[in-house]
A tleap script that builds the chain and sets N, CA, C and O, in Angstrom:
source leaprc.protein.ff14SB
mol = sequence {
  NMET ASP ILE SER SER ALA SER SER VAL SER
  ALA LEU SER GLY GLN SER ALA GLY THR SER
  VAL GLU ASN GLU VAL LEU ARG LYS ALA GLN
  GLU ILE GLN ALA LYS SER ALA ALA ALA LEU
  ILE ASN SER VAL THR GLN PRO THR LYS SER
  SER SER VAL ASN LEU PRO SER HIE LEU GLY
  GLN ASN ILE ASN THR SER CALA
}
set mol.1.N position { 175.927 161.875 98.844 }
set mol.1.CA position { 174.465 162.011 98.739 }
set mol.1.C position { 173.790 161.545 99.903 }
set mol.1.O position { 174.108 160.482 100.435 }
set mol.2.N position { 172.804 162.333 100.364 }
set mol.2.CA position { 172.117 162.071 101.601 }
set mol.2.C position { 170.897 161.141 101.213 }
set mol.2.O position { 169.959 161.564 100.537 }
set mol.3.N position { 170.968 159.935 101.656 }
set mol.3.CA position { 169.866 158.928 101.336 }
set mol.3.C position { 168.629 159.208 102.169 }
set mol.3.O position { 167.505 159.028 101.701 }
set mol.4.N position { 168.841 159.663 103.444 }
set mol.4.CA position { 167.781 159.781 104.293 }
set mol.4.C position { 166.782 160.860 103.902 }
set mol.4.O position { 165.591 160.718 104.178 }
set mol.5.N position { 167.232 161.919 103.273 }
set mol.5.CA position { 166.267 162.871 102.675 }
set mol.5.C position { 165.469 162.264 101.585 }
set mol.5.O position { 164.251 162.444 101.556 }
set mol.6.N position { 166.093 161.536 100.662 }
set mol.6.CA position { 165.446 160.964 99.603 }
set mol.6.C position { 164.208 159.956 100.086 }
set mol.6.O position { 163.112 159.893 99.528 }
set mol.7.N position { 164.597 159.243 101.157 }
set mol.7.CA position { 163.551 158.256 101.672 }
set mol.7.C position { 162.358 159.043 102.327 }
set mol.7.O position { 161.191 158.651 102.304 }
set mol.8.N position { 162.805 160.215 102.921 }
set mol.8.CA position { 161.637 161.003 103.601 }
set mol.8.C position { 160.817 161.625 102.513 }
set mol.8.O position { 159.615 161.765 102.742 }
set mol.9.N position { 161.287 162.007 101.389 }
set mol.9.CA position { 160.572 162.587 100.262 }
set mol.9.C position { 159.652 161.556 99.701 }
set mol.9.O position { 158.506 161.864 99.375 }
set mol.10.N position { 160.105 160.362 99.579 }
set mol.10.CA position { 159.229 159.242 98.910 }
set mol.10.C position { 158.162 158.852 100.033 }
set mol.10.O position { 157.033 158.492 99.700 }
set mol.11.N position { 158.543 158.933 101.359 }
set mol.11.CA position { 157.563 158.667 102.321 }
set mol.11.C position { 156.422 159.739 102.365 }
set mol.11.O position { 155.244 159.454 102.583 }
set mol.12.N position { 156.922 161.068 102.123 }
set mol.12.CA position { 155.880 162.079 102.128 }
set mol.12.C position { 154.957 162.021 100.876 }
set mol.12.O position { 153.768 162.335 100.941 }
set mol.13.N position { 155.539 161.620 99.780 }
set mol.13.CA position { 154.701 161.379 98.587 }
set mol.13.C position { 153.748 160.243 98.721 }
set mol.13.O position { 152.613 160.301 98.248 }
set mol.14.N position { 154.202 159.220 99.360 }
set mol.14.CA position { 153.306 158.027 99.597 }
set mol.14.C position { 152.173 158.465 100.658 }
set mol.14.O position { 151.014 158.064 100.558 }
set mol.15.N position { 152.542 159.180 101.513 }
set mol.15.CA position { 151.498 159.589 102.608 }
set mol.15.C position { 150.484 160.552 101.911 }
set mol.15.O position { 149.290 160.505 102.209 }
set mol.16.N position { 150.989 161.466 100.937 }
set mol.16.CA position { 150.130 162.258 100.194 }
set mol.16.C position { 149.091 161.433 99.340 }
set mol.16.O position { 147.920 161.783 99.190 }
set mol.17.N position { 149.622 160.362 98.831 }
set mol.17.CA position { 148.759 159.531 97.929 }
set mol.17.C position { 147.772 158.873 98.823 }
set mol.17.O position { 146.601 158.805 98.449 }
set mol.18.N position { 148.134 158.381 99.975 }
set mol.18.CA position { 147.203 157.649 100.896 }
set mol.18.C position { 146.181 158.654 101.393 }
set mol.18.O position { 145.014 158.279 101.506 }
set mol.19.N position { 146.523 159.908 101.702 }
set mol.19.CA position { 145.552 160.955 102.073 }
set mol.19.C position { 144.605 161.306 100.982 }
set mol.19.O position { 143.449 161.579 101.306 }
set mol.20.N position { 144.956 161.333 99.706 }
set mol.20.CA position { 144.090 161.680 98.649 }
set mol.20.C position { 143.140 160.431 98.396 }
set mol.20.O position { 142.019 160.642 97.932 }
set mol.21.N position { 143.509 159.271 98.655 }
set mol.21.CA position { 142.704 158.114 98.512 }
set mol.21.C position { 141.645 158.075 99.563 }
set mol.21.O position { 140.494 157.733 99.291 }
set mol.22.N position { 142.035 158.433 100.793 }
set mol.22.CA position { 141.168 158.493 101.959 }
set mol.22.C position { 140.137 159.564 101.736 }
set mol.22.O position { 138.963 159.361 102.046 }
set mol.23.N position { 140.535 160.686 101.213 }
set mol.23.CA position { 139.594 161.857 100.946 }
set mol.23.C position { 138.658 161.412 99.816 }
set mol.23.O position { 137.475 161.742 99.896 }
set mol.24.N position { 139.060 160.735 98.833 }
set mol.24.CA position { 138.136 160.175 97.782 }
set mol.24.C position { 137.118 159.311 98.389 }
set mol.24.O position { 135.928 159.526 98.155 }
set mol.25.N position { 137.531 158.251 99.231 }
set mol.25.CA position { 136.623 157.403 99.837 }
set mol.25.C position { 135.606 158.240 100.691 }
set mol.25.O position { 134.389 158.064 100.638 }
set mol.26.N position { 136.195 159.116 101.437 }
set mol.26.CA position { 135.164 159.836 102.338 }
set mol.26.C position { 134.133 160.653 101.519 }
set mol.26.O position { 132.957 160.729 101.875 }
set mol.27.N position { 134.627 161.276 100.382 }
set mol.27.CA position { 133.763 161.996 99.507 }
set mol.27.C position { 132.647 161.055 98.870 }
set mol.27.O position { 131.473 161.414 98.786 }
set mol.28.N position { 133.084 159.896 98.454 }
set mol.28.CA position { 132.136 158.966 97.936 }
set mol.28.C position { 131.153 158.470 98.947 }
set mol.28.O position { 129.987 158.271 98.605 }
set mol.29.N position { 131.562 158.255 100.197 }
set mol.29.CA position { 130.707 157.857 101.316 }
set mol.29.C position { 129.718 158.941 101.597 }
set mol.29.O position { 128.571 158.648 101.932 }
set mol.30.N position { 130.111 160.180 101.476 }
set mol.30.CA position { 129.266 161.286 101.810 }
set mol.30.C position { 128.161 161.471 100.632 }
set mol.30.O position { 127.013 161.858 100.853 }
set mol.31.N position { 128.627 161.167 99.457 }
set mol.31.CA position { 127.605 161.209 98.220 }
set mol.31.C position { 126.514 160.135 98.364 }
set mol.31.O position { 125.344 160.353 98.051 }
set mol.32.N position { 126.965 158.939 98.865 }
set mol.32.CA position { 126.069 157.877 99.028 }
set mol.32.C position { 125.094 158.135 100.125 }
set mol.32.O position { 123.914 157.814 99.984 }
set mol.33.N position { 125.571 158.744 101.294 }
set mol.33.CA position { 124.842 159.133 102.414 }
set mol.33.C position { 123.726 160.148 101.976 }
set mol.33.O position { 122.549 160.037 102.321 }
set mol.34.N position { 124.202 161.112 101.208 }
set mol.34.CA position { 123.352 162.155 100.702 }
set mol.34.C position { 122.128 161.604 99.820 }
set mol.34.O position { 120.964 161.973 99.973 }
set mol.35.N position { 122.528 160.746 98.957 }
set mol.35.CA position { 121.576 160.175 98.026 }
set mol.35.C position { 120.612 159.287 98.866 }
set mol.35.O position { 119.413 159.337 98.592 }
set mol.36.N position { 121.020 158.527 99.806 }
set mol.36.CA position { 120.127 157.759 100.729 }
set mol.36.C position { 119.279 158.662 101.513 }
set mol.36.O position { 118.100 158.326 101.620 }
set mol.37.N position { 119.662 159.753 102.087 }
set mol.37.CA position { 118.878 160.648 102.922 }
set mol.37.C position { 117.866 161.249 101.988 }
set mol.37.O position { 116.717 161.368 102.415 }
set mol.38.N position { 118.140 161.632 100.796 }
set mol.38.CA position { 117.231 162.290 99.899 }
set mol.38.C position { 116.128 161.282 99.460 }
set mol.38.O position { 114.949 161.624 99.366 }
set mol.39.N position { 116.552 160.077 99.208 }
set mol.39.CA position { 115.589 159.041 98.831 }
set mol.39.C position { 114.591 158.858 100.046 }
set mol.39.O position { 113.371 158.775 99.907 }
set mol.40.N position { 115.240 158.806 101.212 }
set mol.40.CA position { 114.364 158.558 102.461 }
set mol.40.C position { 113.375 159.706 102.678 }
set mol.40.O position { 112.209 159.467 102.992 }
set mol.41.N position { 113.840 160.965 102.511 }
set mol.41.CA position { 112.885 162.122 102.583 }
set mol.41.C position { 111.915 162.023 101.568 }
set mol.41.O position { 110.734 162.243 101.839 }
set mol.42.N position { 112.290 161.704 100.379 }
set mol.42.CA position { 111.287 161.783 99.214 }
set mol.42.C position { 110.208 160.622 99.398 }
set mol.42.O position { 109.079 160.708 98.914 }
set mol.43.N position { 110.633 159.575 100.110 }
set mol.43.CA position { 109.715 158.457 100.264 }
set mol.43.C position { 108.618 158.754 101.339 }
set mol.43.O position { 107.598 158.069 101.413 }
set mol.44.N position { 108.861 159.747 102.119 }
set mol.44.CA position { 107.798 160.008 103.128 }
set mol.44.C position { 106.520 160.680 102.438 }
set mol.44.O position { 106.665 161.691 101.751 }
set mol.45.N position { 105.462 160.188 102.605 }
set mol.45.CA position { 104.300 160.871 101.990 }
set mol.45.C position { 103.742 161.967 102.933 }
set mol.45.O position { 103.730 161.822 104.155 }
set mol.46.N position { 103.266 163.107 102.276 }
set mol.46.CA position { 102.782 164.192 102.866 }
set mol.46.C position { 101.255 163.775 103.345 }
set mol.46.O position { 100.485 163.184 102.588 }
set mol.47.N position { 100.934 164.134 104.615 }
set mol.47.CA position { 99.578 163.783 105.051 }
set mol.47.C position { 98.583 164.761 104.331 }
set mol.47.O position { 98.788 165.969 104.207 }
set mol.48.N position { 97.452 164.069 103.859 }
set mol.48.CA position { 96.529 164.867 103.196 }
set mol.48.C position { 95.356 165.169 104.124 }
set mol.48.O position { 95.203 164.512 105.154 }
set mol.49.N position { 94.544 166.129 103.783 }
set mol.49.CA position { 93.468 166.652 104.610 }
set mol.49.C position { 92.393 165.585 104.632 }
set mol.49.O position { 91.659 165.523 105.618 }
set mol.50.N position { 92.243 164.745 103.628 }
set mol.50.CA position { 91.330 163.633 103.621 }
set mol.50.C position { 91.691 162.535 104.650 }
set mol.50.O position { 90.845 161.797 105.156 }
set mol.51.N position { 92.945 162.489 104.904 }
set mol.51.CA position { 93.245 161.393 105.961 }
set mol.51.C position { 92.942 161.670 107.345 }
set mol.51.O position { 92.902 160.760 108.173 }
set mol.52.N position { 92.716 162.943 107.656 }
set mol.52.CA position { 92.236 163.351 108.998 }
set mol.52.C position { 90.746 163.679 109.063 }
set mol.52.O position { 90.264 164.147 110.094 }
set mol.53.N position { 90.032 163.445 108.005 }
set mol.53.CA position { 88.586 163.848 108.047 }
set mol.53.C position { 87.877 162.943 109.017 }
set mol.53.O position { 86.916 163.418 109.623 }
set mol.54.N position { 88.206 161.793 109.221 }
set mol.54.CA position { 87.475 160.870 110.127 }
set mol.54.C position { 87.768 161.047 111.548 }
set mol.54.O position { 87.175 160.313 112.338 }
set mol.55.N position { 88.638 161.958 112.010 }
set mol.55.CA position { 89.049 162.196 113.286 }
set mol.55.C position { 88.172 163.330 113.873 }
set mol.55.O position { 87.773 164.225 113.127 }
set mol.56.N position { 87.843 163.316 115.273 }
set mol.56.CA position { 87.107 164.462 115.757 }
set mol.56.C position { 87.925 165.762 115.704 }
set mol.56.O position { 89.151 165.677 115.625 }
set mol.57.N position { 87.366 166.869 115.739 }
set mol.57.CA position { 88.062 168.124 115.559 }
set mol.57.C position { 88.952 168.450 116.676 }
set mol.57.O position { 89.939 169.166 116.504 }
set mol.58.N position { 88.606 167.895 117.949 }
set mol.58.CA position { 89.371 168.301 119.140 }
set mol.58.C position { 90.718 167.505 119.388 }
set mol.58.O position { 91.488 167.785 120.307 }
set mol.59.N position { 90.926 166.474 118.468 }
set mol.59.CA position { 92.127 165.764 118.544 }
set mol.59.C position { 93.257 166.630 117.952 }
set mol.59.O position { 93.039 167.410 117.024 }
set mol.60.N position { 94.444 166.474 118.504 }
set mol.60.CA position { 95.627 167.113 118.057 }
set mol.60.C position { 95.739 168.573 118.416 }
set mol.60.O position { 96.635 169.245 117.905 }
set mol.61.N position { 94.885 169.100 119.263 }
set mol.61.CA position { 94.900 170.486 119.630 }
set mol.61.C position { 95.755 170.827 120.831 }
set mol.61.O position { 96.244 171.948 120.977 }
set mol.62.N position { 95.939 169.748 121.760 }
set mol.62.CA position { 96.673 170.007 122.927 }
set mol.62.C position { 97.890 168.986 123.211 }
set mol.62.O position { 97.855 167.858 122.721 }
set mol.63.N position { 98.772 169.334 123.871 }
set mol.63.CA position { 99.976 168.530 124.239 }
set mol.63.C position { 100.030 168.233 125.632 }
set mol.63.O position { 100.097 169.152 126.448 }
set mol.64.N position { 100.007 166.936 126.013 }
set mol.64.CA position { 100.085 166.575 127.336 }
set mol.64.C position { 101.455 166.772 127.911 }
set mol.64.O position { 102.332 165.978 127.568 }
set mol.65.N position { 101.745 167.756 128.761 }
set mol.65.CA position { 103.084 168.013 129.273 }
set mol.65.C position { 103.273 167.321 130.664 }
set mol.65.O position { 104.403 167.322 131.151 }
set mol.66.N position { 102.288 166.760 131.299 }
set mol.66.CA position { 102.395 166.161 132.580 }
set mol.66.C position { 102.682 164.713 132.589 }
set mol.66.O position { 102.827 164.127 133.662 }
set mol.67.N position { 102.773 164.101 131.451 }
set mol.67.CA position { 102.905 162.652 131.400 }
set mol.67.C position { 104.313 162.271 131.619 }
set mol.67.O position { 104.639 161.083 131.614 }
savepdb mol mol.pdb
quit
């Protein structure tokens, strides 16, 4: 009986289990990151027209490219 092949099979199965755990941890981290990003995007308020009523009409029309 060849013991070396049996040990290599068990090593491969252990490596496979480790890989599946790593993939599960990665998937969970990506889910958490996606939820955090969605919460951050949803927390940003959209500017309303009334917030810019007090500003002169010429503001925000030009971009200074020489600065």
